[in-house]
C-alpha positions in Angstrom: 154.0 185.9 108.3 150.5 185.8 110.8 148.9 182.4 110.1 145.3 183.1 108.8 142.2 183.5 111.0 139.0 181.2 111.3 136.1 182.3 110.2 134.4 179.9 112.1 136.5 179.9 115.2 135.2 182.0 118.5 137.1 184.8 119.5 138.8 185.0 122.8 139.5 188.6 124.5 138.6 190.5 121.0 141.1 188.6 119.4 140.1 186.0 116.5 141.5 182.5 117.1 144.0 181.0 114.8 142.6 178.1 112.0 144.6 174.4 113.4 147.1 173.1 111.0 144.5 170.4 109.8 141.6 172.7 108.4 141.5 173.0 104.8 143.5 175.8 102.5 141.6 178.1 100.8 142.7 176.6 97.3 141.2 173.2 98.2 137.7 174.2 99.0 137.1 174.0 94.8 138.2 170.4 94.9 135.8 169.6 97.8 132.9 171.2 96.2 133.1 169.8 92.8 132.9 166.1 94.5 130.2 166.7 96.9 128.2 167.9 93.7 129.2 164.9 91.4 128.0 162.7 94.6 124.8 164.9 95.1 124.1 164.2 90.9 125.1 160.6 91.4 122.4 160.0 94.1 119.8 161.9 92.4 120.2 159.2 89.3 120.1 155.9 90.8 117.0 153.8 91.1 116.1 150.5 92.9 116.4 147.7 90.5 113.5 145.0 91.5 115.2 141.1 91.2 113.7 138.8 89.1 111.2 136.0 89.8 113.2 133.3 91.7 113.5 130.4 89.3 111.7 127.0 90.3 111.0 123.9 88.7 107.9 122.3 88.3 106.2 118.8 86.9 102.8 117.6 86.5 101.7 114.4 88.4 102.6 111.0 87.3 99.4 109.0 86.9 99.9 105.3 88.1 97.7 102.1 89.0 99.5 101.0 92.5 98.8 99.3 95.4 99.3 99.9 99.2 102.0 98.1 101.0 102.8 96.5 104.6 106.5 96.1 105.4 107.9 93.3 107.4 111.0 91.8 108.2 111.9 88.1 107.9 114.1 85.2 106.5 114.8 83.2 103.8 114.3 79.5 103.2 114.3 77.3 100.8 111.5 75.0 100.2 113.7 71.8 100.0 116.7 70.4 102.2 118.7 67.2 102.3 121.4 65.6 103.9 123.0 63.4 101.4 124.2 60.3 103.3 125.7 57.0 101.6 122.7 54.1 101.7 125.6 50.8 101.3 129.2 50.8 102.8 132.3 51.0 100.5 135.1 53.1 99.4 134.5 56.6 98.0 136.0 56.3 94.6 135.4 59.7 93.3 134.1 63.3 94.1 132.9 64.8 90.8 130.9 68.0 92.4 132.4 71.1 93.0 131.8 72.3 96.5 128.9 75.5 96.8 127.9 74.7 92.9 124.4 74.8 91.6 123.8 71.3 90.3 120.5 69.4 88.8 118.7 66.6 89.8 120.0 63.5 89.2 123.9 64.4 89.0 126.2 62.3 90.6 127.9 63.5 94.0 129.5 60.7 95.2 130.9 57.1 93.6 131.3 54.6 95.7 133.1 51.4 94.8 131.0 49.4 92.8 132.8 45.6 91.9 131.8 44.1 95.3 128.0 45.1 95.0 128.2 44.1 91.0 129.3 40.4 91.6 126.8 40.3 94.0 124.1 41.2 91.7 125.7 38.7 89.3 125.4 36.1 91.7 121.9 37.0 92.1 121.0 36.8 88.7 122.2 33.0 89.0 120.3 32.2 91.7 117.2 33.4 90.2 117.8 31.4 86.8 118.3 28.2 88.5 115.5 28.6 90.4 113.5 29.5 87.1 114.8 25.8 85.7 113.4 24.3 89.3 110.1 26.1 88.4 109.8 24.4 84.9 110.7 21.1 86.0 108.4 21.4 89.4 105.3 22.4 86.8 106.4 19.6 84.3 106.2 16.7 87.3 103.5 18.3 88.7 101.6 18.0 84.8 102.9 14.1 84.6 101.2 13.2 88.7 98.0 14.9 87.1 97.5 13.1 84.1 98.6 9.8 86.2 96.3 10.6 89.1 93.5 10.7 86.4 94.0 7.2 85.5 94.6 6.0 89.0 98.1 5.2 88.2 99.5 7.0 91.5 98.2 7.8 94.5 96.5 11.0 96.0 99.5 11.8 98.2 102.1 11.6 95.1 100.0 14.1 93.4 100.1 16.5 96.7 103.8 16.0 96.7 104.2 17.2 93.4 101.7 20.3 94.0 103.9 21.5 97.2 107.1 20.8 95.6 106.0 23.3 92.2 104.8 25.9 94.8 107.8 25.7 96.7 109.7 26.0 93.6 108.0 29.3 92.6 108.3 30.6 96.3 111.9 29.9 96.0 112.1 32.1 92.4 110.1 35.1 94.1 112.6 35.6 97.0 115.6 34.9 94.9 114.1 37.6 92.5 113.3 40.2 95.1 117.0 39.6 96.2 118.8 40.1 92.9 116.1 43.6 92.6 118.0 44.4 96.1 121.2 43.8 95.1 121.0 46.1 91.7 119.7 49.0 94.1 123.0 48.4 95.9 124.7 48.6 92.8 123.0 51.5 91.8 123.8 53.3 95.5 127.3 53.2 95.0 126.7 56.3 92.4 125.3 59.0 95.0 123.0 61.5 93.0 121.5 64.7 93.5 117.6 64.2 94.9 116.9 67.9 93.5 118.2 70.3 91.9 119.5 73.2 94.0 123.1 74.7 95.3 125.3 71.9 97.0 127.7 72.1 100.2 131.1 71.2 101.0 131.8 67.3 101.1 132.5 66.0 104.7 134.0 62.8 103.6 137.0 62.8 100.4 137.9 59.8 98.3 139.6 57.1 100.0 137.8 56.8 102.8 135.6 54.2 103.9 131.9 55.1 104.5 128.8 52.9 105.8 125.1 53.1 105.8 123.7 56.6 106.7 127.5 58.3 106.5 126.7 61.9 105.8 128.3 62.8 103.2 127.3 66.7 101.9 123.7 68.8 102.0 122.1 70.6 99.1 119.3 73.2 99.3 117.3 73.8 96.4 117.6 78.0 95.5 114.8 78.2 93.1 112.0 79.3 93.9 112.9 80.9 97.6 110.4 81.0 100.3 110.4 84.0 102.6 108.8 83.8 106.3 107.2 86.9 108.2 105.2 86.9 111.4 102.2 89.1 110.1 99.8 90.9 113.3 96.2 89.3 113.7 94.7 92.7 112.2 96.7 92.5 109.3 95.5 89.1 108.5 92.1 89.8 108.7 92.7 92.4 106.3 94.4 90.0 103.7 91.1 87.9 104.4 89.0 90.6 103.4 91.3 91.4 100.4 90.6 87.4 99.7 87.0 88.1 99.6 87.1 91.0 97.3 89.0 88.6 95.2 86.3 86.2 95.5 88.8 83.5 96.9 88.4 81.0 99.3 91.6 82.1 101.8 94.5 84.0 101.5 97.2 81.7 100.0 94.6 81.1 97.0 94.3 84.9 96.5 98.0 85.0 95.0 98.4 88.0 97.2 101.3 90.1 95.6 104.9 90.3 97.3 108.2 91.5 97.0 111.4 91.5 99.0 114.5 93.4 99.7 117.6 92.1 100.8 119.9 94.5 103.5 122.0 95.6 100.6 119.3 96.5 98.0 117.4 99.6 98.0 113.4 98.9 97.6 112.1 95.7 96.4 113.6 94.0 93.3 112.4 90.6 93.3 108.7 89.9 93.4 106.5 87.0 94.3 102.9 85.7 95.6 102.0 85.0 99.4 101.4 80.9 98.9 101.0 79.8 102.0 99.6 80.8 105.5 99.3 79.4 109.2 97.0 77.9 110.2 96.8 79.4 113.7 97.4 83.0 115.1 99.9 82.5 118.0 98.4 84.1 121.3 101.9 85.0 122.7 102.8 87.3 120.1 99.1 88.0 118.2 100.9 87.3 114.6 100.4 84.0 112.5 103.4 83.1 109.9 102.8 83.6 106.3 104.9 82.9 103.2 105.6 84.1 100.0 106.9 82.3 97.2 109.6 84.6 95.2 111.0 83.1 91.8 114.9 82.5 92.0 116.1 81.4 88.9 119.7 82.6 88.8 120.1 81.5 92.6 121.2 85.0 93.7 119.0 84.5 97.1 120.4 82.3 99.7 118.4 80.5 102.4 118.6 82.1 106.1 119.5 85.7 104.5 117.3 88.6 106.4 115.4 89.9 104.3 112.3 93.1 104.1 109.0 91.6 102.7 105.9 94.4 101.5 102.9 92.9 101.2 100.1 94.2 99.1 96.9 95.0 101.4 94.6 96.5 99.0 93.4 96.0 95.6 95.6 98.0 92.8 94.1 101.8 92.1 94.7 104.7 90.3 96.4 107.6 91.8 98.6 110.7 91.4 102.4 110.7 92.4 104.5 113.7 93.4 108.0 113.7 94.8 107.8 113.2 98.8 109.9 116.6 99.2 107.4 118.6 96.9 105.0 117.7 99.9 105.1 120.2 103.0 103.1 120.7 105.9 100.8 123.3 107.4 99.8 122.5 110.9 97.4 119.5 110.8 97.5 119.5 106.5 99.6 118.6 104.0 100.1 120.9 101.0 101.9 121.5 97.6 102.7 124.8 95.8 101.4 124.9 92.3 102.4 127.7 89.8 99.5 128.8 87.6 99.1 129.9 84.5 100.1 133.4 84.9 103.0 132.1 86.9 102.0 133.0 90.6 102.0 130.4 93.4 99.1 128.8 95.2 98.7 126.3 97.8 96.7 123.6 97.7 95.5 121.2 100.6 96.0 117.5 99.6 95.5 114.3 101.6 98.4 111.6 100.9 99.2 108.0 100.6 101.7 105.9 100.8 105.4 106.4 99.6 106.0 104.5 96.5 110.1 104.7 95.8 110.4 108.5 96.6 106.9 108.9 95.3 103.9 110.3 97.7 100.7 109.5 96.7 98.2 111.7 96.4 94.6 110.3 96.9 92.8 113.9 96.4 93.5 117.5 96.4 95.3 117.7 93.3 94.5 117.7 89.3 96.7 115.8 87.1 97.4 119.3 85.0 98.5 121.1 87.9 101.8 122.3 87.9 103.7 121.5 91.0 106.8 122.7 92.6 109.3 120.0 93.1 112.6 121.9 93.4 112.9 125.3 94.7 110.1 125.1 97.2 111.9 127.3 99.9 111.9 130.2 97.3 108.1 130.4 96.6 105.7 132.3 98.6 102.2 131.7 98.0 100.9 135.0 95.7 104.4 135.5 94.3 105.4 135.3 90.8 107.8 132.8 89.6 109.8 131.6 86.6 109.0 127.9 86.0 111.0 125.4 84.4 109.3 122.1 83.4 110.7 118.8 84.2 109.6 115.1 84.1 109.3 113.0 87.3 111.2 110.5 87.3 109.0 107.0 88.2 110.4 105.6 91.0 107.7 103.3 91.9 108.1 99.7 91.9 106.0 97.9 89.5 103.1 96.2 91.3 102.1 92.6 90.3 98.4 92.4 89.3 96.6 89.7 90.8 93.0 90.8 88.9 91.5 92.8 86.6 92.3 96.1 87.9 89.2 98.9 89.0 89.4 102.2 90.3 90.1 102.6 94.2 86.3 102.2 95.9 86.7 105.6 97.8 90.3 106.9 96.8 90.5 107.6 100.4 91.8 104.5 102.1 94.3 106.0 104.6 98.3 105.0 104.0 99.6 102.6 106.7 103.0 104.2 108.5 
């Protein structure tokens, strides 16, 4: 049987060419045409579906009363420190304190054998009693001599002798009373007590050892409050002086300028206090002056010698708007935020920013309290494009500032933030 001719094949030498084996047979043609027809119908009926507007989170700015802060590095120091030493010689009988514990003023730390000192005190008291008897006898003799002198019974010399003996007896009594007081103090010093409340160190001498006068026994540091010393640049010091003048105070330490500290393992500045001291001169070698903040420490958490970060308010508190720092973008040399209007269309606003307060950026100008700021999904927003906004509140992570004086609105609302 001869194979079918290919209608589209070229002929050679007048003879039609044969169809190759892989060509579709005629029986398959209806199926192919039907598939093409269905595909064409499907393409004709399909239409492109526009994606929905992107979802973003929006928030109204947080209105707060804040202060601008400078940050420095310093170390904590105790207001009071003392090396506890023995004031009398003797054997240590007892050490009732626990090493490293908090103690109160007057708590007994060491007990020295008191028996020799008690015996010495009793001896001195007996001597005083004898002297008091001698004084009475001398005064009686002097009175008698005075009466006899009036009647010319004794000579003036005898009277003068009685008078001198009475004075000597009185002087001896005073000397022995002083010795009695010294003996009483020595007996009292056999109990070594804490001079102030604070944290005690380890014991340098244990019970059973002989100690002498000025033998070191332990040390103690006060813990409440705690001081933090920081070096402050001279220019910043001048600004603090200006702040004190605005608060109508004579000096910086009288202005009670707010400060706060944070340790290396802490986030932010959770321990608040005030500036209570500033040195009397700027160091010409460093151009800095030392300032000191006093921080309440009732639970004894802060430890002397610890590194700390301190921030100091360098202006009076003022009212401003706060937004999350990540919601603030940059466009050339300007700061911008994306806001959503009532028609859910995105727009940009040029703003002037202030300092950073616990993750929130102060907006000095350019933003209204009722603006809906995009705080999440900024990358999805395009100016002039429509979005699907979801209202979320702003978490108030700004630290609460201390208030040295009654507050007023910031004079210009435009003081530049410190880096």
